[in-house]
N, C-alpha and C positions, 0 to 999 in steps of 0.2 A: 634205747627207747626212741621211737620216732617222735620228732617235734611236731606238736599239733599244727603249726603253721604249714609244715610240709605237706600234710594231707589236704589242707585248704588250697595250697598252691597247685597240687596235682589235680584236684577237682576242677579248678579254674581252667587248667590247660585242656582238660577233656571237654570243657564247654567252649573251647576256641579262644579264650582270653589269654593273650600272651603278655600283657602288662597293664599296669594301672598308671593313669596320668592324673596328677593332682590338679584340681581346679585352680586357675590363676587367682591370686589374691589381688583385689583391686587396691590401687594405691590411693591413699587419702590425698586430697588436695591440700596444697601448701596453705597453711593458715595466713590470712591477710592481716596485716598490722591493724591494730584497733584504730577506728576512726577513718580508715581509707577504704573506699570502695574498689572493687576489682576493675582494672582498666577495661574500657570498652574498645571493641574493634574499630579501627578508623573507617569512616564512612567511605563509600565508593566515590571515585572521582566524578565530577559533574560531566554530563554529556556535552560535547562541543556544540556551540550554537549552530543552528541551521543556517546555511548560506541564504541571504536574501534572494527572493525570487526575482528574476530578470523582469525589467519593466516591459509590459506589453501595451503599446499605445492602442487606444480605440480606433476602429476602422472608420473610414469616411473622409471625404474631402475637407471637412471643417477641421477635424482633429489632426488630420495629416494632409496638409495642402499639397496637391501634386506639383511636381517641378514644372510641368507645362503651364499650370495656372499661374505660378509665381512668375515665370517668363512672360506670360501674356499680359500681366498687369502694366497698364500704360501710364499710370500716374502713382504718385506715392499714396494717394487716397485709395485707389484700387488695390495697391499692394497691401496696405493695412487691412482693408476689408477682407482680403483673401487669407491672411495669415494670423489675424488676431485671436482666432479660436484655437490656435495650434496646441496640441497636447502630444506632439511627436516624441518628446523626451521627458524624463522624470521631473524636470523643473515645471512644466506646465501645470500639472495638478496642484502644486503647492503655491502658486502665485496668488497675489491679490489682484494685481492689474498687469496687463500686457504693456510693456514699455517699448513702444515702436521706435521712438526717436522724434526729434522736432528741430525746426529751424527753417531757413530759406530753402525752398525746393530746388533753387538754382544756385546754391551757395558755391563760391569758389574755394572756400576752406571748410573742410569737414574734420571733425574730431571723433575718434572711435575709442571707447573705453572698453572695459572688461564685461560688466554686467550690472544690473540694477542692485541698489542696496535697499535698506529698510524704507527710507523716505521715498525713494523712487517707486518702490513696489506699492506704496500707499497712494501716491499721487498719479502714477502712470506716466511720469515724465523722467527723462534722463538727467542725471547730475543736478539735483535740487537740494541735496543735503549740504554738509559742511564742505565736502570736496567740490560740490557744484558752485558754492559761493566763491570759492578760491578760483575755480576755472573761469567764472564770470569776470573776476577782477583781472585775470591774465588776459582774457580777450579784450577787456576795456583798455588795458595798458598798451595793446597794439593799435589802439585807435579804432577798434571795431566793436560791434555789439553782438551779444548772444544771438539775437534774431537774424543777423546777417550771415551767420554761419549755420552749419548743421551738425547736430550732436547725436550720436547713436552708440550702440554697444554691440559686442560680439554676440551675446545672448540677450534675449528680450524678456526673460523671466528671472526673478531673483533666485540665485543659488542658496540653499539652506545655510544659515549662519554667515552669509556673505563669503562663502568659500570660493575658491577658484573653480570656474566651470571645467568639467572634465572634457577631454578631447572629443568624446562622443557627443556630449551636449553642445559643444562649440560647432562641430561639423553639421549637426542637425540644423542649427540656426544660420550657418554661414551663407547658405544660398539666398536667404532673405536679405542679409546685409549686402551681398554682391549686387542684387537687384536694386537695392536702394542706391548704391553707388552708381550703377548704370544710369538710373533715372536722374540723379542729382548732377552727375558729370563734374565733380569738383576738380579744381586745378592742383590742389595739394590736399593730402591727408596727413593729419597728426595723430599718431597712435599714443595712447596714454597707458603706459605700463607694459609688462612683458607679454600678457595674453593676447592683446590685439596684434602685436608685432609678430608673434608666433603664428597666429591663425591667418593673418593676411599675407605676410611675407615669407612664412615658413622658416623663420629664424628663431632658433632655440637658445642662442647665447643669452646671458643675463642682460637686463635692460641697462644696468650700470655700465656694461661694456659697449653696448650698441647705441645708446642714446646720443643724439646729435649727429649721427651718420646717415646721410641720405640713402634711401633705398628706392627701388622701383618695383611696382606691381602691375600686373596685367589684369584688367577687369573689363569685360564687355568689348574686348578688342582695342582698348585704350591703355597706354602706358601712363601711370600716374605716379608722380614723386611722392614719397612717403617719408615723413620725419618722425622718428620715434623719440619720445621723451618720457619722463617720469609721470606716474599717475598723481593727480592732485592729493589723493589720500596719503600717498607716500610722502609728499612734500610736507603735509600737516604733521606726520609722525616724525620726520627728520627735518625740522624747520631750521636748517642751518643756512648760513650765507652761501656756502658752496653749492648746496642743492638748489636753492632759489636762483642763484646765478646761472646754473646749468640749464634749468627750465627756461629761463628768460632768453638765454642765447638760442635755444632750440626754437622757441616761438618767433623770435626775431628773424631767424633764418627762413622759417616758413613765410613770414610776411614779406621778406625781401624777395622771395621767389615770386609771390603774387604781384609785387610792384615792378617786376622786370618789364622792360619794353617788349612788346609783342614779337618783334623780329629778333630778339636776342636769344 
């Protein structure tokens, strides 16, 4: 006797059905332990921060004093009027006051520091904070007064958080300092710290290695002796007998150079 399923199978073949596929059985999710939520997928990593936009100085002779105008300044007052509105680098927009420099316009001894700090930014004068008080004492110990010297900085606006000026910021301001030196015509320059030594003399070695060693720079067709020493702020941080003695020796050497007979 023919099996009943055989007739059903033959009928399906006539209809073109050659096989039957069972529907897949969905697998049940594994039960979670009581009291514990299913773990969440980790969040996507944060997008990297966008690079800061390059500073674009405003146009115009006030914000970007032309080099020709700087060279044409015949006095320190003229020079200050020409450059005190400068916004040529990112330091300009953040300043409180432009710190031009001060002292005897015909000083034989000139001090050059790095840049204004908080007190200098508020008052518009160089070296008026704790470091300035120490510098005044150093000058007085030489038998001179602050007013008989000239004091300036590599940059004339305060860097944020008193950081070291970038090479680009220093180069933007360096032409102004060169013109100051040309107008003052000092016999000796004392640089305070590594930054002015690097920017004026092109020396990148550490100030600990180079302090006390005479250098020569060319500014405005004149060769000027330069004595590098520690910045007063460094002296305050490292107030040891060795550091104070080193600075005193450097300043004495500068003073002895000034006191040399004219024909020596």
